N, C-alpha and C positions, 0 to 999 in steps of 0.2 A: 522434126519440129519439137521443141521443148514445151511441157506443159505451161501455158500461160500463167503469168504472174498477177494476183490481184490481191488488193489489200496488203497485208504485213509483208515486208521485205524478207528476203531469205536470210537463214541464218548458215545455210550451207547449199553449195551449188556444186552438182556432180556433172561433169561435162565429157561425154564420149570415153567413159571409164572402161578400160580394158585390163582384165587380169586374167593371165593365161599360167598354165602349169605343164611342165615338162614331164612327160611318160615315155616308156619304153615303145607306146604305140604312137606316139607323135605329141603333138600341142593341143591341149585340151584348152577350147575357149571357154572358160567358165563365166567369165564376165567380158560380153563383148558389145562395147558401145554403148553403155547405160549414161542416162541422162536424166536428172531430176533435180528438182528444188525443195527444201525445206524450209518453210517459212516461221518466222519468229513467233514462237508460243503454241504452234499447232502440233497435232499429231499424224504424223503420214504412216499409212498402212502399207507395209510391203508384203504381198501376198503371192504363193506359187507352190506348186509341188515340191517335194525334195528334191535336190540336187539341180534346182535351176539357178542357184548362184546368189539366193538372197543373203546368206551368212557371209558369203565371200565379199560384197557388197558392204555389208555392214562393217566388218573387221578392215576393211579397206581404209575407212576413216581414220583408225588409229594405228595403221600399218603394223597388224599382228598376222600377217599372212607370213607361212615360212618361206624364205629366198635362200637358195632354190629349195624345192622344185618351184616356187613361184615366180611368176614374170611380172613385172609392172609393164605392161605393153604400150600404154597411152593413157591419155586423159588427165583430168586434173579434178581434184575436190577443194574448191575455194571455202574457206572458213571465215566468217564475218563476226566474231564474238563481240559480245557487249563490252565496253570499256568498263574496269572494276570502279566500283562507286569511290570516289576520292573522299568523301565523309567519313567512310567507315573501314576503308582498305577492303572491302569484300566481306566483312564479317556480316553485314545486314544492318539496316537502321531504317528510321522512318522516312528518311530523304529517298532512299531507293525502293521502299517497300518491302524492306527485308530480305530483298534478293541479292544484295551485295554487288548490284550491276549498275550501270547508269544507262541512259536511253540511247547515247551515242555509242559509237563501233570503234572498236581497235582497226588497226589497218588489215585488209583482208590478206590471208596468206593460202598459199597452196600447200594442203596437207601431205601431198606427194612429194614436194620438192624442198620441204625445209629439212634441216639437219636433224640427226636423232636426238640431239640435246634439246633441239626447240619443241621436238615431238614429246619428249618427256615431261617437258613443262605443261604442254597441254592437255595429254594424256591422264585421266584421272581429275584433272581440275575442270578445263573448260569443256571437255568432250569426256564423257564417261559410257560404259557399257556394261548391263546385265545379262550374264550369259545364260545359255540354255539350261545348263545343269550345275547348279551351285556345288554340287558333290564334288565335281572335279575342278571346279574354279577355285574354289576356298583350299587353302593349305592345310593337310590334315595334322601336321606336327605342329601346328601354332593354334594358340587360343584366338578365339572371335576378337577379342580386345588389341591384341597385338597387330592383328591382319588389318583391322579398321584404322589403328594408329599409323600405320604406314602412309596413309593418305595425307594426313595432317603433318607428319614429319616432312613429307615432301613438298607439299603445296601452302602450308599455314604456319610456317616458322614463324614468322612476326606476329601472327595472332596468338600463337602457342606462348611466345615469350612474353607478350601483354598480359595474358591472362594469368600467367605465373607470378605477375607483380614485378618482373625484372624491368631494369632500363632498356629502352629501345636498342642502346648501342652496346648492349651485351656482346662480346666476342670470346673468342678463344674455345675452350674446351666444351662450354656449355651451349654456345652457339652451334656447335658442331653437332653436339649431342641432338639439340631440338630441331636440326635438319637431317639427322642421319647420316652424317658425313664424316665419321671418325677417322682419327689418325693415330698412327702409333704412338703409344704413351698415352692416350686420353684416359685409359682406365686407371690410371695412377693419378692423373691430375684431377679426375672427378671423386677419387676417394679422399681427396683433402677435406678437412672440415668444413671451410667455406664453400666450396664447390659442390661437396655432398648435400649440403643444404638447398643450394639452388636446384642441384638435379632432383631433389625430391619435390620441390616447388613445380618444377616441369614436368615430372611424371603426375603429381595431383591436378594439374591443369590439362594435362593430356587426357586423364581418366575421365575428367569432366567433359571434354569435348567428344569422346568416344562415346559416353554415356547419352548425351545429348542427341547424338546422331542415331543411336539405337532406338531412342525414345520416339523419335520422329517417326518410326516404322510401327509404331504402337505394340511393341513387344513387352510382354509382362517382365518387370523385375531386370532391367537393362545392366545394371551393375552386376548382379550374379550371372547374367549371361556373358559378360566379358570373359569371364574364367573358364569358360566351357569351351570345349572342342567340337568342330563341326560333326564328326560322327555321333555325338551325343544329341543333335538337334533333329527334329523331324525335318521333311522336305518344305514345309511352308516357312518355318523358321530359318531356314538356311537361305532361302530365298528373300527374306525379308533383311537379313543380314547383308546379302549382296546388294539388295536396294539401298540400305543405309551406306554402304563403301561408296556405291555410285554417286549417290546425291550430297555426301558429306561436304563437297566443296562448291555447292549450288553451280552445278554445269549448265553451260548455255544450250547444250545437245546432249540427249540421253539415248542410246541406242540400246534397244531391248529387244535380245535374239531369243525369241519364244520362251519368255521367263516363266509361264506357266504350264508348260508341256507335262511335266512330271507331276503335276498337281492334281487333286481332287477337285471338284467343281465348287465345293465350297470354299476351300482356301484359294481357288483361281480368282473367284469374286472380290475376296477380300484383298488380294494382291493387286488386281486391276484398280480397285477402288482407291487402294493406297498410292499407286503411281498417278492416277487422275488427280487425286486431292495434293498431292506434292507438285505435281506440275502445275496447277492452277496457283498454289500459292507462291511458287518460286520463278512463275513465267518460264519454263524449261520447253524447250522444242524436244519432241521424242520421234523417233524412228522405230517404229514397232514392226518386227519382223516375225509373222506368222503365216500359218498354212491353214487356220481356222476362219473362214469367211465371216460366221456370225459374231466370233469375238471383235475382228476388225470391223466389223459394219458398227457395232456398238460404241468403239473407243475411238475411232478415226475421224479426223476431218477431211482428209483426201486419201485416196486408194491408187498404189500403183500395182498392177499386175505384172509378175516377171514369168518368162518362159523361155527355157534353154538359154540363159545368158543375157537376155535382153527384156527391157520393158515394152510389152506389147498394148498397156492401155493404161492411162493415168487420168484422175478426174477427182471431183469431189465425191464424196461418199454416196450421197443421195443420188447423184447422177449415176455413177457407175452400176449401182444396184438397180435403179429403176430403168435405166437404159443401157445395158452392155451390149457394145458394139463388136467387139472381138470374137470369134468364135470359140476361143479358149476360154474366155472370160464367161461366156455363155454356158460352155460345158460346165466349167466349175461350180456355177450357182445350180445347174440343172443336177449336179451330182450330190447336192447338199440334201439331205432328206428333211421332209417335214410332216407335219399330223396327216396331211391328207395323201402322202405317197401310198399307193397301194403296196401290198406286200409282194416281194419279189420284182418291183418295176424299178427299182432304183436305178438311175440313168448312171452311165459310165464313159469316160473319153477312152475310144478305141485306141488299142495299140500302147506303146512305151514311151517314155522320154528319150529323145534320140542323143546317142553317144555326140558328144562335140569336139572329137577329134578331127582336126581340119575341117570343119564343116562346110559344105558348098554353099554358092551363092544364090540360096533359094529361101523360101519361106520357112522358118524354123518349124513351124506346126503341120508342114507339108507330110502327108501320111496318115495323120490324126484327125484332120480338119474335115468335117463333112460337106464342106462347099468349096473344096480345092479345085483349082482349075489349071489352064495352061500357063497363064501368068504366074502363078504360084511357084510353078517348076523351074522358071529361068530368071526370076527376078526376086529380090529381098525387100520386101516393104520397109518403109521408115516411118518413124513415128510422126504423125501430123494432126493437126489439129483439125476436129470435126465441129465442135462446139465451143463456146467460150471456157476455157478451164478444161478441157476434155479433149484429150489427144489419143488416137488408136494408129497402130501400125498393121494395117489391113488393106488388101486393094479391092475389098469390097467398098470401103468408103472413099478409096483414092484411085485415080487413074493409075493403069498399069502402064510401064514403057513399052511392053510387047505382049503378046499372047491374049488368049481368052480371058476375061475378066470374072471372076467370082461373084456369086450373087447368093441371097439367102434363100431364093426361090428354087436355085438348083442344089439337090442333095446328091454327092457321090457315094458309090456304094461302099 
């Protein structure tokens, strides 16, 4: 059963998502039946060990997985984005609280079933992603300004033309230049005196939009930064550029895939505060992917714990950390050091993450769980509600179809 819905409506609903990878050894079930909702304006933390399927789940929203070897084996990702504000056409005004979105909804779409052209219109505009390593995500051969400008070329052509002071019915080579869709011969047409002046107007307007996007991330001297290349920037500055690019079009959903992993603690705190501030001002929903429990506890409204390609527990952050029900969640929290942890007494989860090549029909935590029993070896637990807004996939809290049921009182060797 899915996590119960309370309060705000979901901006995205994942249902039975299955993503496999073809390998020489067999089919790897990287994501196997994942279901959850992301509510409007909330931050959902997705936590788990490396290799549990967190990043694959996040990239599935934007269909950024290589196919082949990737296989979209089933499920759906329904996106319920906000309608664009009619008063400002998405630019941001007083009527929409500077978010560019109305309270109403666009028609719901399945991100896994729409055409590639429709996905390109959504990617970077309605849904954006901050990648784990900005050094690899940014193009080393292009200056920062040119990379952020691509977002406005692709998704903000009308706004760009209006800011340049050109008529709304501007057509021909200038419109194609403003939408980054050139044709053969446009270079000559844009070199003509009249078109050359209009092109300069568009370039000046574009520079203002890029500088404004960078200024939102509190970088010093954004105009100067536009001319620099990624290798000239520090890790924190590169991550701010990624955030500026992701939030340039006021997305309804932001997917942050461990955006602070390569940063030091002080820079991490600034980046998290920046994401939180921009989220509150723009009313953006956030899927925050991380393996850092303490970090997720600070910034998330709800937490989903993922293990071996599945969600094993999901609920409100306060509830999950105060009353963890799944043995894996308890193991993760016990492994986190605290000030009163004796030296040499750090807890650890025994064993290693299982290989997901054609997994058997049994509990994925089998072999590592300190409470496993006969029911765990012959049955696969499903995610079921144990309290309002709190769901767990474990036979400790649910009846097992067959076999001995595990309990917290019984500890296996």
